[in-house]
C-alpha positions as CSV (number, residue, x, y, z in Angstrom):
1,M,101.1,104.5,125.1
2,D,99.1,105.7,121.5
3,L,99.5,102.2,119.4
4,K,97.0,100.2,117.5
5,V,97.8,96.7,116.2
6,I,95.6,95.4,113.7
7,D,95.7,91.6,112.3
8,N,94.0,91.2,108.6
9,F,94.0,94.8,108.0
10,L,93.0,94.7,104.8
11,P,90.2,92.4,103.1
12,E,92.2,89.2,101.5
13,E,91.9,90.3,97.6
14,E,93.1,94.1,98.4
15,F,95.9,92.6,100.4
16,E,97.6,90.2,97.9
17,K,97.4,92.8,95.2
18,I,100.1,94.8,97.6
19,E,102.0,91.1,98.6
20,T,102.0,90.1,94.9
21,N,103.4,93.1,93.5
22,L,106.0,94.2,96.6
23,M,107.2,90.1,96.8
24,G,107.5,90.2,92.9
25,H,110.3,90.0,90.9
26,M,109.6,92.9,89.0
27,F,109.0,95.3,91.7
28,P,111.5,98.1,91.6
29,W,114.0,98.2,94.8
30,Y,116.3,100.9,95.3
31,Y,119.6,100.3,97.6
32,V,119.6,103.1,100.5
33,N,123.1,102.5,102.0
34,K,121.7,103.7,105.6
35,I,118.4,103.0,107.5
36,T,118.8,105.6,110.3
37,D,121.3,108.8,110.5
38,D,122.9,107.2,113.8
39,D,122.9,103.7,111.5
40,K,126.8,103.7,111.3
41,K,127.5,104.2,115.3
42,L,125.7,101.0,116.0
43,S,126.4,97.7,116.2
44,S,126.8,95.4,112.6
45,P,127.2,98.5,110.6
46,G,127.6,96.5,107.3
47,Y,124.3,95.4,108.0
48,Q,122.6,98.6,107.9
49,Y,121.5,99.5,104.6
50,Q,117.7,98.7,102.8
51,F,116.1,98.7,99.4
52,C,113.2,101.5,99.2
53,H,110.5,102.7,97.1
54,I,109.4,106.0,97.6
55,L,105.1,105.9,96.6
56,F,104.4,109.6,97.9
57,A,107.0,112.3,98.8
58,E,107.6,116.5,98.0
59,H,103.6,116.9,98.0
60,Q,103.5,114.5,94.9
61,I,103.2,110.5,94.1
62,M,106.3,108.8,93.0
63,S,105.2,105.7,91.9
64,N,103.1,104.0,89.6
65,F,102.6,101.6,92.1
66,Y,100.9,104.4,94.3
67,Q,97.5,102.8,93.1
68,L,98.5,99.6,95.6
69,V,98.4,101.7,98.6
70,I,95.1,103.5,97.9
71,P,92.8,101.1,100.1
72,V,95.1,101.3,103.2
73,L,94.9,105.2,102.9
74,N,91.1,104.8,102.9
75,K,90.9,102.3,105.5
76,L,93.5,104.8,107.8
77,E,91.4,108.0,107.1
78,A,94.3,109.7,106.1
79,K,93.4,113.5,104.9
80,S,97.0,114.7,103.7
81,L,100.2,112.6,103.1
82,F,103.7,113.6,104.3
83,R,105.3,110.2,102.9
84,I,104.9,106.6,102.0
85,K,108.2,104.3,101.3
86,A,108.0,100.5,100.7
87,N,111.4,99.3,102.1
88,C,113.0,95.9,101.9
89,I,115.5,95.0,104.3
90,P,117.5,91.9,103.7
91,K,117.8,88.4,106.1
92,T,120.7,88.8,108.6
93,P,122.2,85.6,110.3
94,S,121.3,87.0,113.4
95,T,118.7,89.9,114.4
96,V,120.4,93.7,113.9
97,R,118.8,96.6,115.5
98,H,118.8,100.1,113.7
99,G,118.7,103.7,115.2
100,F,115.7,104.6,116.7
101,H,114.0,107.2,115.6
102,I,110.6,109.1,114.5
103,D,110.1,109.6,110.7
104,T,108.8,112.8,110.9
105,K,107.0,115.1,113.7
106,D,103.3,115.8,115.1
107,C,101.5,113.6,112.3
108,R,100.1,109.8,112.5
109,T,102.8,107.1,111.3
110,A,101.5,103.3,110.0
111,I,103.7,100.5,109.2
112,L,102.0,97.6,107.1
113,F,103.6,94.1,107.4
114,V,103.6,92.7,104.2
115,N,105.3,89.0,105.3
116,S,105.4,87.5,108.0
117,N,109.2,86.9,109.2
118,D,111.0,87.1,113.1
119,G,111.8,91.0,112.3
120,A,109.9,93.4,114.2
121,T,109.4,97.3,115.2
122,E,110.3,98.2,118.7
123,F,109.5,101.0,120.2
124,K,111.6,102.9,123.4
125,S,108.5,102.5,125.5
126,G,110.4,98.4,125.3
127,K,106.7,97.2,123.4
128,T,107.4,95.1,120.3
129,I,105.6,94.1,117.1
130,Y,106.5,91.4,115.0
131,S,106.1,91.3,111.4
132,K,102.8,89.5,110.6
133,R,101.4,89.2,107.0
134,N,98.7,92.0,106.5
135,R,99.2,93.6,110.2
136,L,98.9,96.6,110.3
137,I,100.6,99.0,113.2
138,E,99.9,102.9,113.7
139,F,101.1,105.5,116.2
140,D,101.7,109.0,117.0
141,S,104.5,109.8,114.9
142,N,106.5,111.5,118.0
143,M,106.7,108.1,119.1
144,Y,110.7,106.5,118.9
145,H,110.7,103.7,117.2
146,R,113.4,101.3,115.2
147,G,113.1,98.2,112.9
148,T,115.3,94.9,113.1
149,T,116.5,92.6,110.2
150,C,114.7,88.8,110.2
151,T,116.4,85.8,110.2
152,D,114.1,83.4,109.0
153,S,113.2,84.8,105.8
154,H,114.7,86.0,103.0
155,T,113.5,90.0,103.3
156,R,111.4,91.6,106.0
157,V,109.0,94.1,103.6
158,N,106.6,96.5,105.1
159,I,105.5,100.1,103.8
160,N,105.8,102.9,105.9
161,F,102.8,106.0,106.2
162,N,103.5,109.2,107.5
163,Y,100.1,111.1,107.4
164,Y,97.6,113.5,108.5
165,K,93.9,112.1,109.9
166,F,90.6,113.4,109.5
167,N,89.5,114.8,112.3
168,E,86.3,113.6,114.2
169,G,83.3,114.1,111.7
170,E,86.1,116.2,108.9
171,T,85.7,115.4,105.3
172,F,87.1,116.3,102.6
């Protein structure tokens, strides 16, 4: 399985800039009434929503907060970007599982967990990775995965990266 789990992904000072902004009261979150296309068919349809902030999409920077993720992109050795999206999923009384999906085909996906909680990213293969502050998971974007809500924190916050990597020895 093409899955890497890296704890303490960024140096503390760089990570704190991301954490302070995304967990702060001035960060703009936008309501989205679904998480995946199949969510309305799942149990607990009332909990199939999230708040998002698009940092990069449609071949362009979409947010003034984009600069926060440059250290992540550098460490991932991202050559080009498809999308970068921050997610804020509210706490639920019991764990809600969203639909299995892929973000986009034939690239890389990485998820940086901004806060620790009992929410997780689950893979169709059966592997479960729990949300831990400054943990990054990286995997082939063709791998089906899904997120869950958390029950022990007000929110589950992460940043999802869809990108293309440099080939071995390649540079700009």
